[in-house]
C-alpha positions in Angstrom: 60.6 -104.5 30.7 63.1 -101.6 30.9 65.5 -104.3 31.1 65.2 -105.2 27.4 66.1 -101.7 26.2 69.3 -101.7 27.5 70.8 -103.3 24.2 68.7 -101.3 21.7 70.7 -99.4 19.7 69.7 -95.9 19.4 69.3 -95.3 15.6 66.4 -97.3 15.4 64.0 -94.4 16.3 63.8 -94.3 20.0 66.6 -95.0 22.7 67.0 -92.0 24.1 64.4 -90.5 26.5 64.6 -87.4 24.0 63.3 -89.4 21.1 66.5 -88.0 19.0 68.9 -90.3 17.8 72.9 -89.9 18.6 74.6 -86.7 17.3 71.5 -84.5 18.6 69.7 -83.8 15.7 66.1 -84.6 14.6 65.2 -87.8 13.4 66.0 -88.3 9.3 68.3 -85.3 9.4 72.3 -85.7 9.2 74.1 -84.9 12.8 75.5 -81.4 12.6 79.0 -82.6 11.9 78.0 -83.8 8.6 75.7 -80.5 7.6 77.9 -77.6 5.8 78.3 -74.8 7.4 76.3 -72.5 5.2 73.4 -74.6 5.7 73.6 -73.7 9.7 73.1 -70.3 9.7 70.0 -68.9 9.2 69.9 -65.6 6.9 66.8 -63.8 9.0 69.9 -62.9 11.8 71.0 -60.3 9.5 67.6 -58.2 10.0 67.4 -59.3 13.9 70.6 -57.8 14.3 70.1 -54.6 12.2 67.1 -53.9 14.3 69.1 -54.8 17.4 71.6 -52.1 16.0 68.7 -49.1 15.4 67.6 -50.2 18.6 70.3 -50.0 21.2 71.3 -46.7 19.0 68.1 -45.2 20.0 69.0 -46.4 23.6 72.3 -44.7 23.7 70.6 -41.5 22.4 67.8 -41.8 25.4 70.6 -42.5 28.1 72.8 -39.4 26.8 69.1 -37.2 27.3 69.0 -38.4 30.6 72.7 -37.6 31.4 72.5 -34.2 30.0 69.3 -33.6 31.5 70.8 -34.6 35.2 73.7 -32.4 34.3 71.9 -29.5 33.3 69.7 -29.2 36.1 71.9 -30.7 38.5 69.5 -32.5 41.4 66.6 -30.0 40.6 63.3 -31.8 39.5 63.4 -31.3 35.1 60.0 -30.3 34.0 59.2 -32.0 30.7 60.3 -35.3 28.7 62.5 -34.8 25.7 60.5 -37.0 23.2 62.6 -37.9 20.3 59.9 -39.0 18.2 58.3 -35.7 18.3 61.6 -34.0 17.8 62.5 -36.7 14.7 58.6 -35.4 12.9 59.5 -31.9 12.6 61.2 -31.1 9.3 64.2 -29.0 10.2 66.9 -28.9 13.0 65.6 -25.0 13.9 62.2 -26.5 14.3 63.4 -28.9 16.3 66.2 -26.5 18.1 62.9 -24.1 19.3 61.4 -26.9 21.0 64.1 -28.3 23.1 64.4 -24.4 24.1 60.9 -24.3 25.1 61.0 -27.9 27.3 64.4 -26.1 28.6 63.2 -22.9 29.3 63.0 -23.2 33.0 66.7 -24.6 33.0 69.0 -22.2 34.8 72.3 -23.6 32.9 72.7 -22.8 29.4 71.6 -25.4 27.4 73.0 -24.9 23.4 75.9 -26.5 24.1 73.1 -29.7 24.9 70.7 -29.1 22.0 73.2 -29.2 19.3 74.9 -32.3 20.2 71.1 -33.9 20.6 70.5 -32.2 17.1 73.6 -34.2 15.8 72.5 -37.4 17.9 69.3 -37.6 16.2 70.9 -37.1 12.8 69.7 -40.8 11.0 68.1 -41.8 13.7 64.6 -43.9 12.9 61.7 -43.3 14.4 60.0 -46.0 17.0 57.2 -47.1 14.6 60.2 -48.0 12.1 62.1 -49.6 14.5 59.1 -52.4 15.5 58.4 -55.7 13.5 54.7 -56.2 13.1 53.3 -58.8 15.3 52.0 -62.1 13.6 48.7 -61.5 15.2 49.2 -57.7 13.7 46.5 -57.3 10.3 48.4 -55.8 7.8 48.2 -51.7 7.4 
């Protein structure tokens, strides 16, 4: 039975095991070389890249905080976690600095440089809820 398929043309809808035509595209669509380059790009990717960039910035800030805390505590146990979202919810840098001083009160090293650098890094950083895209299953707010 397979012998009669050998001479069959693939353009007629079914010569290849995957069911596609030559060129790898879907049936009824022109091969990729015939499509214009502008139509091949999906505009939704710009949003994805933007969210990835913001997420990467947040991850970089979190790892910077971890390195800074390890340096401040130098091998000793770090008492509390610095929650970026809690800091972002505070209105002013003074409130954020006070909260950080409370968290870092057990640190024997002077945390002032760390606090000031962290306040600079927090500028323009969005809260985590703003970075998450709603799931299609989630009901609208």
